[in-house]
C-alpha positions in Angstrom: 119.2 84.4 92.8 116.5 85.9 95.3 114.3 84.3 97.7 111.3 85.3 95.7 112.8 84.2 92.1 114.0 80.9 94.0 110.3 80.7 95.2 108.8 80.9 91.8 111.5 78.2 90.1 110.8 75.8 93.0 106.8 76.5 92.2 107.7 76.0 88.3 109.5 72.5 88.7 106.8 71.1 91.1 104.0 72.1 89.2 105.8 70.3 85.9 106.9 67.2 87.7 104.5 66.0 89.5 100.7 66.8 90.3 98.5 65.4 92.8 94.9 64.6 93.4 92.7 65.1 96.3 89.1 65.1 97.2 88.6 66.5 93.3 91.0 69.4 93.8 94.2 68.9 91.7 97.0 70.2 94.3 99.4 72.2 92.4 101.5 74.6 94.4 101.5 77.2 91.2 97.7 77.8 92.2 99.5 79.4 95.1 101.3 82.1 93.2 99.3 84.7 93.8 99.9 84.5 97.3 103.8 84.8 96.3 103.9 88.7 97.4 102.2 88.2 100.7 104.3 85.0 101.6 107.5 86.6 101.0 106.8 90.3 102.5 104.6 91.3 105.2 101.6 92.5 102.2 98.3 91.5 103.1 96.8 89.2 100.6 95.0 89.6 97.9 91.1 88.0 97.4 92.6 86.3 94.5 95.3 84.5 97.0 93.0 83.8 99.7 90.3 82.1 97.3 93.4 79.9 95.7 94.3 79.4 99.4 91.2 78.2 100.5 90.7 75.9 97.2 94.5 74.3 98.0 93.7 73.3 101.7 93.3 69.9 101.3 96.8 70.3 99.7 98.4 71.9 102.5 99.9 68.8 104.6 101.5 67.2 100.9 103.1 70.6 100.4 104.4 70.9 104.2 105.8 67.1 103.8 107.4 68.6 100.7 111.2 69.5 101.8 111.2 71.9 99.2 108.2 73.4 100.2 107.6 73.3 103.4 109.8 76.5 104.5 107.5 78.7 102.5 104.2 76.3 103.7 105.4 77.1 107.5 106.4 80.4 107.7 105.2 82.7 109.9 104.1 84.9 106.5 102.4 82.2 105.1 101.1 81.2 108.5 99.7 85.1 109.0 98.4 84.8 105.4 96.4 81.9 105.9 95.1 83.1 109.5 94.1 86.9 107.2 92.3 84.2 105.0 90.6 82.1 107.4 92.1 79.0 106.5 93.2 77.1 109.6 96.8 75.8 109.5 96.3 71.5 109.6 97.5 69.1 112.3 99.3 66.9 108.9 
């Protein structure tokens, strides 16, 4: 399975198995699908990606604590996307 396909599969599994609520934000990693291309390659993030990343910021620590997601959320490209979008990496 390709890296991008496994990322989407993980997103779908997590979406179906678990939703966390933090500060009126529904934490759903599938909300970050618009960022997949930027995280998995060196493409710049879209406006939609940045908006979703800002919306999901309260959820990032939960994603970092999830062993299935940590490699994607903590990757160099993910950090670059976050920086480009003006979202600071949380200290969890």
